[in-house]
N, C-alpha and C positions, 0 to 999 in steps of 0.2 A: 503451555496452556495459556499464558498471558498473551502471547502473540496470536494464538487462536482467537481469544476474546477480542483482541484489538482488531482483527480482520472482521469479525462479526459486527462490531460497532461501526467499523469503517463503512460498510455497505448496507447496514440496516435501514437507513432512510429511503433506499430505493423502493422498498415494498410498502412504505407507509407515507408516500408523498401526499396522497389525498387526505389522510387523517391529519398530518401535520399542517397542510394548507388550510384545512377547515378549522382546526383547533386554535391556530395562532394567526389566522387571517393573513396568510403569506401570498406573495406573488412569486414568480419564478426566481427573480433575483435574490429575494430574502430567503427563499427555500435553499437555493444554492449556497448562500452565505451561512445559513444555519448548519448545513451539512459540513461546510468547509471549516467551521470553528474547530472541529476535531483536528484538522491538518495544521491550523495556525500554531497550536501549542505543540503538536507533534514535531513540526519542523524546527521550532524554536529550541526544543529540548535536545536535539541531536548532539550538538557540541558540548553543552553542559553534562550530558550523560556520560561522555568519556571521562570528564573530570570527576564526576560523582562516583562513577564505577571504580576509579582508582582510589578515591578517598574512603568510600563506604564498602566497596566490594560488590560484585554483581549480585550476590545473594541478598544483601541488605537492600540494594537499590531495587531489585525486582520485587521484593516483598513490599516495599513502600509504594512502588508503582501500582501493584495490584490493589492495595488499600485505597489509593487515590481514584483508581478506575471504578471501584465499587461505589465510592462516594459520588463521583460524577454521574454514574448511571442512575443513582437514586435521585439526584437533583434533576436530571433530565426527565425522569419518569413522573415526577410530581410537579413539574413546572406549570405555572398558570399563565405566565406571560413569556413571550419569546426571549426576553433578556435572560431569564432563568434557564430556559432551554439551551441557549447559547453558552451560558456558564457551565452547564452540565456537559455539553459536548467538548468544551475547552478542557475541563478536568479529565474527561475520558481520554482525550488525545494526549494530554501531558502524562497521564498515568501509564498508558500502554507504550508511549514513545521509548521507554527504556528497554523494552523487550528485545528488539532485534540487535541493537548494538551490544547489549549485555550477552546475548546469545553468541554473537561473533567473538566477544572477548573470552567467553567460556570455551568456545570451540578452539580458539587459538592455544588454550592451555591443555584441553582434553584430547584433541585430535591431531594427527600428523598433518603437516601442511598440504600434502597431496590430496587430502580429503576435504579441504576447506570449501571448494566450490560445491562439492556434493552436499556437504552439511548445510550450506546456504540454501540449496535447492530443496532439501528435505524440510528445512524450517519454513520455507515458502509454502510447501505442500501442506503442512499442518495449519498454517495460517489460513489458507484458502478453504480448508475444511470448515473453519469458523464462518467464512463468507458463504459457504453453501448452506449452513444452518440459518443464515440470514436471508435465504431465498424462500423456497417453498415452505419449509417448516415454520419460519417466522410468519409468513403470510397466512398460513392456516391457523396459527395460534392467535394472530391478531383478529381474524374473522371470528374465532370462537370466544375470545376473552377481552379483546380491546388492546390497543397498543400500549397504554399506560400500565395495565396489569402485567403484560408480558415483560416490559422493560423493568418494572419493579422487581419481578422475579429474577431477571437477568442481573440485577444489582447485587444479589446475594452470592453469585458465583465467584466474582473476583476475591471476596473475602476468604472463601475456601481455598482458592488458588494461592493466596498469600500464605496460608498456613502450610500448604504442601511445599511451597518453595522454601520456607524457613526450615522445614523438617528434612527435606531431601537434597537440596542443592548445596554443592560445595564449590568454592571459588577455584580450587586447584586440586588435581588428582593426588597430590601429596597428602592432603587432608584425609584421604582414604587409604593411604599407603601405596599408591601407584606412582608410576613415572609421569612426570609433567613434561608437556611439550612447550610450556611457557618459556619465554626468553628472559632470563634473569639479568639483572643489572640495569634495567630501564629505569630512568628517573620517574618519580611519581609526578603525575600531571598536576599542574597548577594553571590558573588563568593566564599568567604571563608565558609559561612554557607552551600552552596550547596555542596562544596567539603566534608565538614564534614558529610552532609547528605548522599552523595554517599558512603562514607566509612561505615556509619552506616547501610544503607540498604543492602550493599553487605556482611554484616555479616550474613544475612539471606539466607539460602540455596535456598529458592524459588526464590529470586531475580535473581540468576545466571541461574536457570533452565528456568524461565519464560521469561528471556531476550533472551535466545538462541532458544527456541522452535518456536516462531512465524515466525522467518526468514525462517525456513524450509517450512512452509505452504505458507506464502505470497510470498516468493521467487519463489516457484514452480509455483504458480498461475500466478504471474506477469511476470515471465520469459517465460511462455508459452503464456498466453493470451495477455501479454503486449509487446511482441517482436517476439519470434521465432515460436509461434504456427501457425500464418497465413502462413508464407512461408513453414512450415512443411506440413500443410494441402493442400496447393496448389500444392506442388511438389509431395507428396506421396499419396494423395487421389484424385488428379485431380480436386479439387474444384476451382471455380472462387475466385478472391480476396474478392468479396462481400459475397459469401457463406462461405468462410473460416472465415471472420470477424464475421459473424453471429454465426458460431459454437464456436469461441473463446469467443464471448460475452455471449453465453449461460452459460458458466462456471461462468462468473461474475454475471449474473442474479441469478443463484442458490446460489452463495455466499452471495449476497445481501439479499435474502429471508431467508437464514439459520441463518444469524448473529443475528437479533433480536429474532428469535424463540429460538435458543439455549441459548441466553443470558437470556431470560425470563424463559426458562425451568430450567436453572441452579439456578436462583433465587428461583423458586418454590420448586425445589428439596432440596435446602439448601446445595448443594455440588458443588464444582468446578472441582475437579480432574476427576471423572468418565466420564463426557461428553467429556472433553478435551482428555482423554486417548483413548476413543472409536473412536473419530474423527481421531486422529493421527494413531491409529492402522489400521483403514480402508483405509487411504490414501496410505499406502505403497503398498498393492496389487493392488489397483485401478490404481495408476500411473504405476505400473509394467506392467499391461495388456496394458494400452494405449501405452507405449513406446516399448514394446517388442513383442506384437502380431500384426503383420502387416496385412494390408488389411481387417480391421474390416468392417462389413457392416455398412453403414452410420447410420441407426437407432441405432445400438449398440454403435457406436462411440458417437453419440449424447447423449445417455443415460449415457455413461461413463463420459463424460464431465460434465453433469448435476450432477451426483452423486459426482464427485470430488469437484465440487463447493459447494454442500450441506455440505459435510464433512469438507470442509475448513472453514466453518462458525464457527467451534469450537474455532478458535483462538481468537475470540472476548471475550471469557470468561477470557482470560489471563489478561485483564486490571483490571477487578474486583478482580480476584485471586491475582494478585500482590499487588493491593491497600490494600487488607485485610491482606497481609503477612508481612507488616511492620508497625511500629508505625504511627498513624494517621497523625502526622505533616509532614511525608515524603511521603504522598500519591501523591502529585504533582510531586515530584522528581522521584518516581518509575514509574509513568505513562510515563514520558519522556524517562526513561531508556528502558522500554518495547517497546515503539514506535521506539526507535533506533534499537532495536532487530528486530522489524517487517521489517524495511526498509533495514537492513543489508542483508536480503535475496536477493531481486532483485538487490541491489547494487553490490553484489559479483557474483551472478549467471548469470546475463545478459552478462557481458563481459567474464566471464569464459566459458560459453557455446559457445560464439562467437570464443574464442581462440581455443577451441577443434574443432569446425567446420573448421576453417582455417587450422588446422593441417592435416585434411583429404583431403583438397583441394576442389575446386569448379569448376563447368563448367559454361559457360556463356549462359544464357537463353535469351529469347526475351526481347528486350529493354535494354540489358546490365545487367539484373538481375543475381544474383549469385545463382546457384542451388547446393545443398549439398545432398550427398547420405543418404540413410536410416541409414546406419551404423554410419555415422557422427552424425546424430541427436541422435541416441541411445546412443552413447558415451557421447555426450554433456549433454543430459538430465539425464544421470546416476548420474551426480553431484547432481541433485535435489533429486533423490531417496536416495542417500547416506545420505544427510542431514536429510531427513524425518526419516530414520532408527535411526539416532542418536537422533532425537527429541523424537521418541516414547520410546526409552530406557530411556531418561532423565525424561519424565513425570512420570514414575513409581517411581522415587525417590523424587517427590515433596511431600510437607506436606499439607494435606487438611486443609482448614480454616473453613469449615462449614458455609461459608458466614458471618463470624464474623470478626471484625477488631482485629488485633494483640493487645494483652494486655501485659503490662509490667509484 
């Protein structure tokens, strides 16, 4: 549930760009920066999360993360100046940052290794359910009640989730009398040991590659569906905000469906590299058509967004791929590193696209909204395409693990 809330908060700015722009007097660069404050703390927290999970246990850390998320949402909802709104987004990102790594740590104890990639995909599926709620349902709620009122209500949910985590979650199956799949005998993480672990895992080529790849995929999806896609579709396809939110959400729905399917397929195939490479290779021309072929028929545009979402599901394979690429005792550390790479994409691309849009200039639309030309969007979105091209080139140099853990 905390991961679901995290995805909801991650993409919520996409359907309230006009409201945020008007309330805080933002241009595209500062709007992109406001949205990206979520990712600044999220990325920063990935390595400390591994240490804290070992010290506090996933249950305690998830409970604390949910409480911080609720506080951050309240700060964001009541902010009167952009500085407070940025602080709210920063707290939200830091709070939900613990969800995925703690989930992977719990999965490593509760599930057999052969189900690890599938579990990662199912987690992504639940997360994207949250993103879907941040599409049409959120837009309709904002139209009915206002963005501050809706976000204030959303601030109450993480506190309830904190109580459920405390009541239901257990760090290891042995606490319920079941067999544990956790690997005993691993030393507790400390800052010095984590630094030594980072040095060790970055001696493996796959760590570098699999840390840089997912940012290209997730950065593109969340830069489009999580911020700039809705204004792009309303401006250049004449869609209503609700219809544009539905279109953007369709990409996320496809992503949610594809994650567990491709994760399970990779497990059954006994290979990681082929499906990852095929997905990345397909995304380059698909994004190219979306960005540079104007006035697509709406059915074709919808199909294109769905296909991009499906192909983007390949990134979930990267967690199992990376975990198998390093010695077993560093599996938690490498998961945090890869998740940092995942969030570097939207953290860098959302404000960067906004910066490019501002360089082209805007016209003032109805209600004070800022409208950008097609050429401006194409120039900004080209940054996404460039990273995807680099990602496709890198995956070709990765070393296949054959779904087996690294052996000394």
